[in-house]
C-alpha positions in Angstrom: 0.0 0.1 0.0 1.1 3.5 -0.8 2.6 5.3 2.3 1.2 9.0 2.3 4.0 10.3 4.4 6.7 11.9 2.4 10.2 10.5 2.4 11.3 13.7 4.4 8.9 12.7 7.3 10.6 9.3 7.8 13.9 11.0 8.7 12.4 13.5 11.1 13.4 13.4 14.9 9.9 12.3 16.0 9.8 9.3 13.5 13.3 8.1 14.4 12.9 8.5 18.0 9.4 6.7 17.9 11.3 3.8 15.9 14.1 3.6 18.6 11.7 3.6 21.4 9.8 0.6 20.0 12.9 -1.3 19.2 14.6 -0.6 22.4 17.9 -1.9 21.0 21.0 -0.4 22.8 23.2 -1.9 19.9 21.2 0.1 17.4 21.7 3.3 19.5 25.7 2.6 19.8 25.5 2.1 15.8 23.9 5.5 15.5 26.6 7.1 17.7 29.3 5.2 15.7 27.9 6.8 12.5 27.8 10.2 14.1 31.3 9.8 15.1 32.5 9.0 11.7 30.7 11.7 10.3 32.2 14.2 12.7 35.6 12.7 12.2 35.5 13.1 8.3 33.9 16.5 8.5 36.6 17.6 10.8 39.6 16.2 8.8 38.0 17.8 5.6 37.4 21.3 7.0 40.8 21.4 8.6 42.4 20.3 5.3 40.5 23.0 3.6 41.6 25.6 6.2 45.2 24.6 6.0 45.1 24.9 2.2 43.4 28.3 2.4 45.4 29.8 5.1 48.9 28.2 4.5 48.8 27.1 8.3 51.1 24.8 9.9 50.8 21.3 8.3 49.0 18.7 10.4 47.9 15.1 9.9 44.2 14.9 8.8 44.2 11.2 10.0 45.4 12.3 13.4 42.5 14.8 13.6 39.8 12.3 12.3 40.8 9.6 14.8 40.9 12.1 17.6 37.4 13.6 16.8 36.1 10.0 16.3 37.0 9.1 19.9 36.0 12.4 21.4 32.6 12.2 19.8 32.2 8.4 20.7 33.2 8.7 24.2 31.6 12.1 24.7 28.2 10.6 23.4 28.6 7.6 25.8 29.4 10.0 28.7 26.7 12.4 27.8 24.2 9.6 27.4 24.9 8.6 30.9 24.7 12.2 32.2 21.2 12.6 30.4 20.0 9.3 32.2 21.4 10.5 35.4 20.0 14.0 35.2 16.4 12.7 34.0 16.5 10.1 36.6 17.2 12.7 39.3 14.4 15.0 38.1 11.7 12.6 37.1 12.7 9.2 38.5 12.4 7.7 35.3 14.6 5.8 32.6 18.1 4.7 32.4 21.2 4.5 30.2 19.4 3.2 27.1 17.0 6.3 26.9 20.0 8.7 27.5 22.2 7.2 25.1 19.5 6.9 22.5 18.6 10.5 23.1 22.2 11.8 22.7 23.0 9.5 19.8 20.1 10.6 17.6 20.7 14.3 18.3 24.4 13.8 17.5 23.4 12.1 14.2 21.9 15.2 13.1 24.6 17.4 14.3 27.1 15.2 12.6 25.1 15.4 9.2 25.3 19.1 9.4 29.0 19.3 10.0 29.6 16.7 7.2 27.6 18.7 4.8 29.4 21.9 5.7 32.7 20.4 5.4 31.7 19.1 1.9 30.6 22.6 1.0 34.2 23.7 1.7 35.1 22.0 -1.5 33.1 24.7 -3.4 35.6 27.3 -4.8 33.3 30.3 -4.2 33.8 31.5 -0.7 30.5 33.3 -0.3 28.5 30.3 -1.7 30.5 28.0 0.7 29.7 30.4 3.7 26.0 30.5 2.8 25.5 26.7 2.3 27.8 25.7 5.3 25.8 28.3 7.6 22.4 26.8 6.2 23.6 23.3 6.9 24.8 23.8 10.4 21.7 25.8 11.5 19.2 23.4 9.8 20.7 20.2 11.2 21.7 21.9 14.4 17.9 22.9 15.0 17.0 19.0 14.3 19.7 17.9 16.5 18.7 20.1 19.4 14.9 19.4 18.9 15.9 15.7 18.7 17.5 15.7 22.1 14.3 17.2 23.7 12.0 14.9 21.7 14.3 11.9 22.8 14.1 12.7 26.4 10.3 13.5 26.5 9.2 10.3 24.6 12.0 7.9 25.7 11.7 8.7 29.4 8.0 9.4 29.3 8.4 13.0 30.6 7.1 16.4 29.6 8.8 19.0 27.6 9.3 21.3 30.7 11.2 18.3 32.4 13.1 17.9 29.1 13.9 21.5 29.1 15.0 21.6 32.8 17.1 18.4 32.1 18.9 20.1 29.0 19.4 23.3 31.0 21.1 21.5 33.9 23.3 19.4 31.8 24.2 22.6 29.6 24.9 24.7 32.8 27.1 22.0 34.4 29.0 21.5 31.1 29.7 25.0 30.9 30.8 25.2 34.5 33.1 22.4 34.0 34.6 24.1 30.9 34.9 27.3 33.0 36.7 25.3 35.8 39.0 23.7 33.4 40.0 27.1 31.7 40.3 28.6 35.1 42.6 25.7 36.3 44.6 25.9 33.0 45.2 29.8 33.3 46.1 29.4 37.0 48.6 26.7 36.3 50.0 28.6 33.4 50.3 31.9 35.6 52.0 29.9 38.4 54.2 28.0 36.0 55.5 31.5 34.7 56.3 32.8 38.3 59.8 32.2 39.4 60.3 30.2 42.6 62.0 32.0 45.4 63.3 30.5 48.5 
């Protein structure tokens, strides 16, 4: 029978999250995270290679960048999946690692598609066209990624949008605070390292 939904609808956040909720297969969620990690890695290496060609920057190894980004995204995705599960469990008393990982993995899949497309667009020789297309790809897929995170928390954990919003806000705030402390610690150690030791 003919499916009245467009092909576009099948790849929207709601549809993908609903399928993941029905399957409840953590291996599938890990595979989605692996695909996102690969897209981020290839996109990052391609972007840096193009930047080096344009700016005549210090040479670097694109393979090293790709491998580094791959593991950062993979490990970061697993970590933030656990953090989402922990946060929503504290707020609403529901869910576990599967729900957190799936919410994060599908969200990162959209973000990685935007990053990958933006990297592909850097191959276009016209800088204005590259900038417009890359901006559009990052905005469109960024919005879809962010919406997927909210939708995933709402549907997979069985919460409401307010709880999802509070959970994402708490995670974002804690992450920014963590980066602030790291930066402060780095600045302090740099400052202390440059001071002469006196007896």
